[in-house]
ChimeraX commands (.cxc) that place a marker at each C-alpha (Angstrom):
marker #1 position 96.90,93.76,104.23 radius 0.5
marker #1 position 100.13,95.72,104.45 radius 0.5
marker #1 position 103.29,93.83,105.43 radius 0.5
marker #1 position 106.72,95.04,106.49 radius 0.5
marker #1 position 110.24,93.65,106.12 radius 0.5
marker #1 position 112.48,93.39,109.18 radius 0.5
marker #1 position 114.40,96.40,107.84 radius 0.5
marker #1 position 111.24,98.50,107.64 radius 0.5
marker #1 position 110.21,97.42,111.15 radius 0.5
marker #1 position 113.70,98.29,112.41 radius 0.5
marker #1 position 113.34,101.84,111.01 radius 0.5
marker #1 position 109.88,102.24,112.57 radius 0.5
marker #1 position 111.11,100.99,115.96 radius 0.5
marker #1 position 114.49,102.75,115.67 radius 0.5
marker #1 position 116.41,99.53,116.38 radius 0.5
marker #1 position 118.85,97.36,114.42 radius 0.5
marker #1 position 117.36,94.86,111.91 radius 0.5
marker #1 position 119.02,92.05,113.93 radius 0.5
marker #1 position 116.91,93.06,116.96 radius 0.5
marker #1 position 113.73,92.71,114.91 radius 0.5
marker #1 position 114.90,89.28,113.73 radius 0.5
marker #1 position 115.41,88.23,117.36 radius 0.5
marker #1 position 111.90,89.43,118.29 radius 0.5
marker #1 position 110.52,87.45,115.34 radius 0.5
marker #1 position 112.56,84.28,116.02 radius 0.5
marker #1 position 111.60,84.29,119.72 radius 0.5
marker #1 position 107.89,84.51,118.80 radius 0.5
marker #1 position 107.34,87.89,120.44 radius 0.5
marker #1 position 106.75,89.60,117.07 radius 0.5
marker #1 position 104.39,87.56,114.92 radius 0.5
marker #1 position 104.72,87.21,111.16 radius 0.5
marker #1 position 105.76,84.66,108.54 radius 0.5
marker #1 position 108.71,83.61,106.44 radius 0.5
marker #1 position 108.62,83.78,102.67 radius 0.5
marker #1 position 108.69,80.17,101.38 radius 0.5
marker #1 position 112.07,79.17,99.99 radius 0.5
marker #1 position 113.98,81.96,101.74 radius 0.5
marker #1 position 114.85,83.21,105.19 radius 0.5
marker #1 position 113.13,86.57,104.65 radius 0.5
marker #1 position 110.62,87.52,107.32 radius 0.5
marker #1 position 107.45,89.54,106.84 radius 0.5
marker #1 position 105.45,91.21,109.59 radius 0.5
marker #1 position 101.78,92.10,108.89 radius 0.5
marker #1 position 100.80,95.63,109.90 radius 0.5
marker #1 position 98.28,94.57,112.55 radius 0.5
marker #1 position 100.83,92.32,114.32 radius 0.5
marker #1 position 103.38,95.12,114.31 radius 0.5
marker #1 position 100.89,97.59,115.79 radius 0.5
marker #1 position 99.84,95.09,118.50 radius 0.5
marker #1 position 103.50,94.45,119.32 radius 0.5
marker #1 position 104.24,98.17,119.60 radius 0.5
marker #1 position 101.20,98.77,121.82 radius 0.5
marker #1 position 101.94,95.76,124.08 radius 0.5
marker #1 position 105.46,97.00,124.66 radius 0.5
marker #1 position 104.56,100.67,125.11 radius 0.5
marker #1 position 106.52,101.71,122.03 radius 0.5
marker #1 position 105.47,104.74,119.97 radius 0.5
marker #1 position 103.52,103.97,116.80 radius 0.5
marker #1 position 105.30,106.73,114.90 radius 0.5
marker #1 position 104.10,106.97,111.30 radius 0.5
marker #1 position 101.66,104.09,111.87 radius 0.5
marker #1 position 99.63,106.17,114.33 radius 0.5
marker #1 position 97.63,108.00,111.64 radius 0.5
marker #1 position 96.50,104.78,110.02 radius 0.5
marker #1 position 96.09,102.70,113.18 radius 0.5
marker #1 position 94.34,105.10,115.53 radius 0.5
marker #1 position 90.87,106.63,115.35 radius 0.5
marker #1 position 91.54,110.31,116.04 radius 0.5
marker #1 position 88.59,112.08,117.66 radius 0.5
marker #1 position 88.33,115.76,118.51 radius 0.5
marker #1 position 85.78,116.52,121.23 radius 0.5
marker #1 position 84.48,120.10,121.29 radius 0.5
marker #1 position 82.89,120.55,124.70 radius 0.5
marker #1 position 83.17,122.32,128.04 radius 0.5
marker #1 position 81.30,119.58,129.92 radius 0.5
marker #1 position 84.01,117.87,132.00 radius 0.5
marker #1 position 81.78,114.91,132.93 radius 0.5
marker #1 position 81.01,114.27,129.26 radius 0.5
marker #1 position 84.72,114.55,128.36 radius 0.5
marker #1 position 85.74,112.12,131.13 radius 0.5
marker #1 position 83.03,109.62,130.09 radius 0.5
marker #1 position 84.20,109.75,126.48 radius 0.5
marker #1 position 87.86,109.41,127.50 radius 0.5
marker #1 position 86.92,106.32,129.50 radius 0.5
marker #1 position 84.98,104.80,126.58 radius 0.5
marker #1 position 87.52,105.77,123.90 radius 0.5
marker #1 position 90.89,104.69,125.37 radius 0.5
marker #1 position 94.17,104.43,123.46 radius 0.5
marker #1 position 94.19,100.67,124.15 radius 0.5
marker #1 position 91.14,100.42,121.90 radius 0.5
marker #1 position 92.81,102.45,119.13 radius 0.5
marker #1 position 91.45,105.88,120.00 radius 0.5
marker #1 position 93.45,109.08,120.26 radius 0.5
marker #1 position 91.52,112.02,121.69 radius 0.5
marker #1 position 91.94,115.75,121.71 radius 0.5
marker #1 position 89.67,118.25,123.44 radius 0.5
marker #1 position 88.72,121.82,122.51 radius 0.5
marker #1 position 86.53,124.14,124.59 radius 0.5
marker #1 position 85.59,126.64,121.87 radius 0.5
marker #1 position 85.18,127.09,118.15 radius 0.5
marker #1 position 88.49,128.92,117.92 radius 0.5
marker #1 position 90.29,126.14,119.81 radius 0.5
marker #1 position 88.52,123.52,117.65 radius 0.5
marker #1 position 89.88,125.18,114.50 radius 0.5
marker #1 position 93.43,125.15,115.82 radius 0.5
marker #1 position 93.13,121.54,117.06 radius 0.5
marker #1 position 91.60,120.34,113.78 radius 0.5
marker #1 position 94.48,121.90,111.85 radius 0.5
marker #1 position 97.22,120.19,113.86 radius 0.5
marker #1 position 95.45,116.98,114.99 radius 0.5
marker #1 position 93.75,116.02,111.66 radius 0.5
marker #1 position 90.85,114.16,113.33 radius 0.5
marker #1 position 88.86,111.38,111.69 radius 0.5
marker #1 position 85.83,112.53,113.64 radius 0.5
marker #1 position 84.77,115.67,115.47 radius 0.5
marker #1 position 82.17,115.46,118.24 radius 0.5
marker #1 position 80.53,118.84,118.78 radius 0.5
marker #1 position 78.62,119.37,122.04 radius 0.5
marker #1 position 75.92,121.93,121.32 radius 0.5
marker #1 position 75.92,122.97,125.00 radius 0.5
marker #1 position 78.92,125.23,124.17 radius 0.5
marker #1 position 76.34,127.43,122.48 radius 0.5
marker #1 position 74.06,126.65,119.60 radius 0.5
marker #1 position 75.39,129.42,117.33 radius 0.5
marker #1 position 79.03,128.55,117.98 radius 0.5
marker #1 position 78.40,124.82,117.49 radius 0.5
marker #1 position 76.58,125.43,114.19 radius 0.5
marker #1 position 79.42,127.72,113.08 radius 0.5
marker #1 position 81.98,124.97,113.81 radius 0.5
marker #1 position 79.99,122.47,111.73 radius 0.5
marker #1 position 79.54,124.88,108.82 radius 0.5
marker #1 position 83.19,125.99,108.80 radius 0.5
marker #1 position 84.40,122.41,108.77 radius 0.5
marker #1 position 82.18,121.48,105.85 radius 0.5
marker #1 position 83.27,124.54,103.86 radius 0.5
marker #1 position 86.92,123.45,104.15 radius 0.5
marker #1 position 87.62,120.69,101.60 radius 0.5
marker #1 position 90.32,119.26,103.91 radius 0.5
marker #1 position 87.56,118.16,106.29 radius 0.5
marker #1 position 84.96,117.01,103.77 radius 0.5
marker #1 position 85.51,113.36,104.82 radius 0.5
marker #1 position 85.68,114.10,108.57 radius 0.5
marker #1 position 82.85,112.43,110.46 radius 0.5
marker #1 position 80.87,115.11,112.29 radius 0.5
marker #1 position 78.74,114.11,115.28 radius 0.5
marker #1 position 76.49,116.59,117.08 radius 0.5
marker #1 position 75.52,116.16,120.73 radius 0.5
marker #1 position 72.19,117.95,120.99 radius 0.5
marker #1 position 70.50,119.14,124.19 radius 0.5
marker #1 position 67.36,117.34,125.23 radius 0.5
marker #1 position 65.20,120.43,124.81 radius 0.5
marker #1 position 63.56,119.15,121.63 radius 0.5
marker #1 position 64.67,122.22,119.71 radius 0.5
marker #1 position 66.42,121.05,116.54 radius 0.5
marker #1 position 65.26,123.96,114.38 radius 0.5
marker #1 position 68.01,125.62,112.41 radius 0.5
marker #1 position 70.31,122.61,112.48 radius 0.5
marker #1 position 71.48,121.80,108.97 radius 0.5
marker #1 position 71.54,118.00,108.97 radius 0.5
marker #1 position 73.49,117.96,105.69 radius 0.5
marker #1 position 76.61,119.17,107.55 radius 0.5
marker #1 position 76.32,116.54,110.31 radius 0.5
marker #1 position 76.82,112.78,109.91 radius 0.5
marker #1 position 75.10,111.72,113.16 radius 0.5
marker #1 position 73.29,113.25,116.12 radius 0.5
marker #1 position 72.97,112.07,119.70 radius 0.5
marker #1 position 70.53,113.62,122.18 radius 0.5
marker #1 position 71.85,114.30,125.66 radius 0.5
marker #1 position 71.87,112.47,127.96 radius 0.5
marker #1 position 73.20,109.53,125.95 radius 0.5
marker #1 position 75.21,106.36,126.52 radius 0.5
marker #1 position 78.93,107.13,126.00 radius 0.5
marker #1 position 79.57,103.44,125.23 radius 0.5
marker #1 position 77.04,103.62,122.38 radius 0.5
marker #1 position 78.75,106.71,120.94 radius 0.5
marker #1 position 82.14,104.97,121.25 radius 0.5
marker #1 position 80.88,101.95,119.35 radius 0.5
marker #1 position 79.31,104.15,116.67 radius 0.5
marker #1 position 82.62,106.04,116.25 radius 0.5
marker #1 position 84.50,102.74,115.96 radius 0.5
marker #1 position 82.05,101.59,113.25 radius 0.5
marker #1 position 82.10,104.86,111.29 radius 0.5
marker #1 position 85.87,105.37,111.43 radius 0.5
marker #1 position 86.55,101.63,111.03 radius 0.5
marker #1 position 84.64,101.77,107.75 radius 0.5
marker #1 position 87.27,104.19,106.43 radius 0.5
marker #1 position 90.46,102.83,107.92 radius 0.5
marker #1 position 91.63,99.59,109.45 radius 0.5
marker #1 position 91.74,100.03,113.22 radius 0.5
marker #1 position 93.69,97.58,115.33 radius 0.5
marker #1 position 92.46,96.77,118.83 radius 0.5
marker link #1:1,2 radius 0.2
marker link #1:2,3 radius 0.2
marker link #1:3,4 radius 0.2
marker link #1:4,5 radius 0.2
marker link #1:5,6 radius 0.2
marker link #1:6,7 radius 0.2
marker link #1:7,8 radius 0.2
marker link #1:8,9 radius 0.2
marker link #1:9,10 radius 0.2
marker link #1:10,11 radius 0.2
marker link #1:11,12 radius 0.2
marker link #1:12,13 radius 0.2
marker link #1:13,14 radius 0.2
marker link #1:14,15 radius 0.2
marker link #1:15,16 radius 0.2
marker link #1:16,17 radius 0.2
marker link #1:17,18 radius 0.2
marker link #1:18,19 radius 0.2
marker link #1:19,20 radius 0.2
marker link #1:20,21 radius 0.2
marker link #1:21,22 radius 0.2
marker link #1:22,23 radius 0.2
marker link #1:23,24 radius 0.2
marker link #1:24,25 radius 0.2
marker link #1:25,26 radius 0.2
marker link #1:26,27 radius 0.2
marker link #1:27,28 radius 0.2
marker link #1:28,29 radius 0.2
marker link #1:29,30 radius 0.2
marker link #1:30,31 radius 0.2
marker link #1:31,32 radius 0.2
marker link #1:32,33 radius 0.2
marker link #1:33,34 radius 0.2
marker link #1:34,35 radius 0.2
marker link #1:35,36 radius 0.2
marker link #1:36,37 radius 0.2
marker link #1:37,38 radius 0.2
marker link #1:38,39 radius 0.2
marker link #1:39,40 radius 0.2
marker link #1:40,41 radius 0.2
marker link #1:41,42 radius 0.2
marker link #1:42,43 radius 0.2
marker link #1:43,44 radius 0.2
marker link #1:44,45 radius 0.2
marker link #1:45,46 radius 0.2
marker link #1:46,47 radius 0.2
marker link #1:47,48 radius 0.2
marker link #1:48,49 radius 0.2
marker link #1:49,50 radius 0.2
marker link #1:50,51 radius 0.2
marker link #1:51,52 radius 0.2
marker link #1:52,53 radius 0.2
marker link #1:53,54 radius 0.2
marker link #1:54,55 radius 0.2
marker link #1:55,56 radius 0.2
marker link #1:56,57 radius 0.2
marker link #1:57,58 radius 0.2
marker link #1:58,59 radius 0.2
marker link #1:59,60 radius 0.2
marker link #1:60,61 radius 0.2
marker link #1:61,62 radius 0.2
marker link #1:62,63 radius 0.2
marker link #1:63,64 radius 0.2
marker link #1:64,65 radius 0.2
marker link #1:65,66 radius 0.2
marker link #1:66,67 radius 0.2
marker link #1:67,68 radius 0.2
marker link #1:68,69 radius 0.2
marker link #1:69,70 radius 0.2
marker link #1:70,71 radius 0.2
marker link #1:71,72 radius 0.2
marker link #1:72,73 radius 0.2
marker link #1:73,74 radius 0.2
marker link #1:74,75 radius 0.2
marker link #1:75,76 radius 0.2
marker link #1:76,77 radius 0.2
marker link #1:77,78 radius 0.2
marker link #1:78,79 radius 0.2
marker link #1:79,80 radius 0.2
marker link #1:80,81 radius 0.2
marker link #1:81,82 radius 0.2
marker link #1:82,83 radius 0.2
marker link #1:83,84 radius 0.2
marker link #1:84,85 radius 0.2
marker link #1:85,86 radius 0.2
marker link #1:86,87 radius 0.2
marker link #1:87,88 radius 0.2
marker link #1:88,89 radius 0.2
marker link #1:89,90 radius 0.2
marker link #1:90,91 radius 0.2
marker link #1:91,92 radius 0.2
marker link #1:92,93 radius 0.2
marker link #1:93,94 radius 0.2
marker link #1:94,95 radius 0.2
marker link #1:95,96 radius 0.2
marker link #1:96,97 radius 0.2
marker link #1:97,98 radius 0.2
marker link #1:98,99 radius 0.2
marker link #1:99,100 radius 0.2
marker link #1:100,101 radius 0.2
marker link #1:101,102 radius 0.2
marker link #1:102,103 radius 0.2
marker link #1:103,104 radius 0.2
marker link #1:104,105 radius 0.2
marker link #1:105,106 radius 0.2
marker link #1:106,107 radius 0.2
marker link #1:107,108 radius 0.2
marker link #1:108,109 radius 0.2
marker link #1:109,110 radius 0.2
marker link #1:110,111 radius 0.2
marker link #1:111,112 radius 0.2
marker link #1:112,113 radius 0.2
marker link #1:113,114 radius 0.2
marker link #1:114,115 radius 0.2
marker link #1:115,116 radius 0.2
marker link #1:116,117 radius 0.2
marker link #1:117,118 radius 0.2
marker link #1:118,119 radius 0.2
marker link #1:119,120 radius 0.2
marker link #1:120,121 radius 0.2
marker link #1:121,122 radius 0.2
marker link #1:122,123 radius 0.2
marker link #1:123,124 radius 0.2
marker link #1:124,125 radius 0.2
marker link #1:125,126 radius 0.2
marker link #1:126,127 radius 0.2
marker link #1:127,128 radius 0.2
marker link #1:128,129 radius 0.2
marker link #1:129,130 radius 0.2
marker link #1:130,131 radius 0.2
marker link #1:131,132 radius 0.2
marker link #1:132,133 radius 0.2
marker link #1:133,134 radius 0.2
marker link #1:134,135 radius 0.2
marker link #1:135,136 radius 0.2
marker link #1:136,137 radius 0.2
marker link #1:137,138 radius 0.2
marker link #1:138,139 radius 0.2
marker link #1:139,140 radius 0.2
marker link #1:140,141 radius 0.2
marker link #1:141,142 radius 0.2
marker link #1:142,143 radius 0.2
marker link #1:143,144 radius 0.2
marker link #1:144,145 radius 0.2
marker link #1:145,146 radius 0.2
marker link #1:146,147 radius 0.2
marker link #1:147,148 radius 0.2
marker link #1:148,149 radius 0.2
marker link #1:149,150 radius 0.2
marker link #1:150,151 radius 0.2
marker link #1:151,152 radius 0.2
marker link #1:152,153 radius 0.2
marker link #1:153,154 radius 0.2
marker link #1:154,155 radius 0.2
marker link #1:155,156 radius 0.2
marker link #1:156,157 radius 0.2
marker link #1:157,158 radius 0.2
marker link #1:158,159 radius 0.2
marker link #1:159,160 radius 0.2
marker link #1:160,161 radius 0.2
marker link #1:161,162 radius 0.2
marker link #1:162,163 radius 0.2
marker link #1:163,164 radius 0.2
marker link #1:164,165 radius 0.2
marker link #1:165,166 radius 0.2
marker link #1:166,167 radius 0.2
marker link #1:167,168 radius 0.2
marker link #1:168,169 radius 0.2
marker link #1:169,170 radius 0.2
marker link #1:170,171 radius 0.2
marker link #1:171,172 radius 0.2
marker link #1:172,173 radius 0.2
marker link #1:173,174 radius 0.2
marker link #1:174,175 radius 0.2
marker link #1:175,176 radius 0.2
marker link #1:176,177 radius 0.2
marker link #1:177,178 radius 0.2
marker link #1:178,179 radius 0.2
marker link #1:179,180 radius 0.2
marker link #1:180,181 radius 0.2
marker link #1:181,182 radius 0.2
marker link #1:182,183 radius 0.2
marker link #1:183,184 radius 0.2
marker link #1:184,185 radius 0.2
marker link #1:185,186 radius 0.2
marker link #1:186,187 radius 0.2
marker link #1:187,188 radius 0.2
marker link #1:188,189 radius 0.2
marker link #1:189,190 radius 0.2
marker link #1:190,191 radius 0.2
view
């Protein structure tokens, strides 16, 4: 468990260390004192909860505290369902791309933990996205989930490039929980 000093918290929050001490002493920011001294320590998860509760930006903590998911789809209903099931309050940060080209640009700047590829954008394009991601060593650990059409045709899909598949229609809540489990196994998410 990572812990922060009041000085480190002050830098993260862009406030004076005295302000952090006041938050701590009033009980609004949880933590503990080091025995035998007045030094305060704030565990990472308490700091993240505090920042979220008060609508403060997570800053550098965002990458380690949020499950970043890139959705590659043109299906607005699917996108809205996933946005509803993967809200920021539950440690998800989403980005959406409508094409393979857009997915490449988004992946480069967003650095997602998981990419959900909807094969309804076109089977060839979706397969190309999966293959390109796996060829790039930067994305070798990225969790790749394919949303397959319910036409029973899974021929030509290289399962070695994909971590999980879901057949459409599917339960968005189930996908959300699976993403939380898969990403949570790699980094400590805070609800």
